[in-house]
Residue, then its C-alpha position, 0 to 999 in steps of 0.5 A: m499500500d502506497f502511503s505517499l501524499t498526492d500533489e494536491q495533498q502536498a500542496f495543501r499540507d504545505a499551505v497549511r503549514r505556512w498558515v500555521d507558523a504565520e497565524t498560530p506559532k507556538s509563542w502565541a498558543r503559549e499566550l493563549e494559556r497565560r490569559e486563563e480564559d476558558y476559550p480561545f476566541e481569537l483561534w476560532d476567529k482565525l479559523t473562521a477567516a481562513g475557511f478551515h471550518g469548512i474542511g470535510i464539509s461537502e461543497e454543496f453546503g459551502g464547505q471546502g470538501g476533502d476526504i479524511v486524508m485531508q482532514m488528517l493533514f490538517a489536524r497534524e499541522l495545526s497541533r504542531t503548534l497548538g497541541g490540545l487546542l487543536w480541539t477549537w477546530g476539531l470539536t465542531s468539526f466531529a461533533g458538528g460536520k461529521s455527526i450531521g454529515v453522516y446521519g443527519s437528516p436533509a433538512q438537518k444538513q441544509k440548516f447546520l453545515p452551512l453554518i458550521a463551514a462559515g464558523k457560525c456554529r460551535v458544538s461540544i460533546g456530552f457522552t460521558e457521565p460522572g459515574g461512567g468514564t469508559d463505561v459510557l452505556g453502563a453509567m448512563q442515567t441521562m433521560a429523554e422522555r417524549a413530550a408534545g413535539g419533542w423530548v424532555l431531558n434531565g441528567q448531567k454530563m461530564w467533560c463537555t469541552a467548550a460547552r460554556v460558549a457552544d451553540y449546541i451540545l451533541l448529547l447521548a440520552r436514553t430514551d428507552k429503559n426497557v431494553q434487552k441490551r444497554h446500547q439499545g434505546l439511545t438517542l442523539f440530540l443536538l441539544p441547544a447549549q445556551q437555553k434556560g435549564i442548562t448549567a455549565t460549570l468549569l473543571p481545572k485541568l492539567g492540560m489544554r488550559a485555554m480550552g474549558s472542559c465542563t460539567v453539564m447539568i440538564d434540568n427539565v430541557f425541551v428539545p424539539d423533534e427536529l433536533v434529533l439525530g438519526e433514528p430515535g433508540k438507535a444511536w449507538y449503532t451510528l455513533l460507531p463509525t464516527l468514533n472509529n473516524e475519531r480515532i484516526m483524527v487523534g492519531a493525527q493530532c498525536l503525530g502533529a504533538i510529536d512533530g512539535v516536540l521534535e522540532d523544538a528538541l532539535d533547535y534546543v540541542k543545537q543551541r545548548k552547550a555543555f562541557g565545551k560543545s553542543i549537546s547535539k554532539f552527545q551520543a545520548i541525545q542523539a539517540k533520543l532524537a533517533d528513536m523519536s524520529t523512528e517512532i513518528e514514522a512508525g505512528r505515521l504509517l498506522v495512521y495513514k493506513a487507517a485513513r486510507e482503509k476508511d476512504a476506500k470503504r473497508n473495515f477500519t475499525l482494527t486499524a484506527a484502534q492500533a493507530k490511536l493506541k500507538t500514537g497516544r502512548l508515542a506522544v507521551r513518550c516523545a513529550e517526556e523525552a523532549v522535557q528531559i532533553h531540555g532539562g530544568y528548562g523543559f519544567i518551565e512555562e517559557y519552553p513549549v515542551c512544558r505545554f505539550y507534555r501537559d496536553a500529551k496524557i489526555l491522548t491516552i484517555g479521551e476518545g477511548t482509553d488505551e485499555v479500550q483500544q486494547m479490548v477492540i484490538a484483541r476482539a478483532l484478533g478473535a480473542 
């Protein structure tokens, strides 16, 4: 299988790289964190002005189009400087663009996709509950009960990033208690996030500090039928393909994070001197850099393979899980090695590797923990 980029893909990647270096350098991302605000509106506006919210959305709806490889290339380049702030783009791209684009009704696509492509609609995600974590289905307590013209929702969600500023929350709720299996009777809603009865409270975090994550309380909130995504009671069946897609995108984010720390480590070792010479001449340092370079290439092959399988409409569940598992661990390991190479300087906020180190750990937890990916892989192997 050939994983080389086409001329069009290379041109797109190079154009995005130039934009990222000019508009969202690491020093600017660090400044966003220093402000201790809970959402990077300036970053959202930059992405809007460049038209990047339309990546992956059909031109029919005002988007730029682009297959999963193009989206992956964009995610990788953006996370090279922004780290976890990639989700300023990624959240709405996944929760809004992909979800509505895959299983939204024609009317929903016509209404929401042009708004998302134009940067006029922000979407958060509400799947996890306080007692759940990985056990999304077993912990599901958020209920939606039938009412005239729609549903009334009650419950609590956890880790809803950007919920305080979102226009909608892509929310999973139980609409039927009388089911044989717990993945049945679940429904997806586009919950208007700023209406009465919804309270979003910020959670202090280790990383992604300029992008607030929240607990969300939902108290007797009405959602009309036209904001139900897909068939009521069948949400889990429609979600699985997009979750696998998301694992590819997380893999791309991991690659970008490793790109970022590797380039910082290379710059640092060329400037830093010890014992009368540049530390780039030390074999111990060279070994760390060589390992990081080799690992990122191994991760790239897995992520690209999963993307190609997805675009070819083959079963990519196994490869997506492998890619996410491998690259998440690599991102943590390479960020740690970059801090080690910087020594004490890697432990202060002045250097970007400190931020990348804080942001990296969530990549082994979010969108399915490492343990979930291992379970998926083992089942695919027949275990």
